[in-house]
C-alpha positions in Angstrom: -9.6 -27.9 -1.5 -11.1 -31.4 -2.0 -8.8 -34.1 -3.2 -10.4 -36.9 -5.2 -9.6 -40.6 -5.8 -10.9 -42.4 -8.8 -11.9 -45.9 -9.8 -12.9 -47.6 -13.0 -14.6 -51.0 -13.2 -16.3 -53.1 -15.8 -20.1 -53.4 -15.6 -21.7 -56.7 -16.3 -25.1 -56.1 -18.0 -26.9 -58.8 -16.0 -25.7 -57.4 -12.7 -25.4 -53.6 -13.2 -27.5 -52.4 -10.3 -25.7 -54.7 -7.8 -22.3 -53.5 -9.0 -23.3 -49.8 -8.8 -25.0 -50.2 -5.4 -21.9 -52.0 -4.0 -19.6 -49.1 -5.0 -22.1 -46.5 -3.8 -22.2 -48.2 -0.3 -18.5 -47.7 -0.2 -18.8 -44.0 -0.8 -18.1 -44.0 -4.6 -20.1 -41.6 -6.8 -20.8 -42.7 -10.4 -19.4 -40.1 -12.8 -19.8 -41.7 -16.2 -20.5 -45.0 -18.0 -18.9 -45.5 -21.4 -18.3 -48.3 -23.8 -14.9 -49.9 -23.2 -12.3 -50.7 -25.8 -13.4 -54.3 -26.0 -17.1 -53.4 -26.3 -18.3 -53.8 -22.7 -19.4 -51.0 -20.4 -16.9 -49.3 -18.0 -18.0 -47.3 -15.0 -16.0 -44.3 -13.7 -16.4 -43.4 -10.0 -14.9 -40.7 -7.7 -14.9 -40.0 -4.0 -13.2 -37.5 -1.8 -10.0 -38.5 -0.1 -10.5 -38.2 3.7 -7.9 -37.2 6.3 -8.1 -40.8 7.6 -7.6 -42.3 4.1 -4.2 -43.2 3.0 -4.7 -41.8 -0.5 -4.2 -45.4 -1.8 -7.6 -46.7 -0.8 -8.6 -46.3 -4.5 -5.8 -48.7 -5.5 -7.0 -51.3 -2.9 -10.6 -50.9 -4.2 -9.5 -51.3 -7.8 -7.5 -54.4 -6.9 -10.6 -55.9 -5.1 -12.8 -55.1 -8.1 -10.3 -56.8 -10.4 -10.3 -59.9 -8.2 -14.1 -60.0 -8.1 -14.3 -59.5 -11.9 -11.7 -62.2 -12.7 -13.4 -64.6 -10.3 -16.8 -64.0 -11.9 -18.3 -62.6 -8.6 -19.6 -59.1 -8.4 
């Protein structure tokens, strides 16, 4: 049975393709884009957890996304 890990990240309208391509290169599959609670867009991603993965790589990826978003880089 496949086990999945999930990631959510805000999408900046002026940089949407770059953000989506960045996550895609890391193996994340876009599942859905919805309007967030504060009016911006939020992307939901998933990818299978591999045997080599610790199961917490999604947490590390989310932390990195948060650092990039807060720093204004994407």
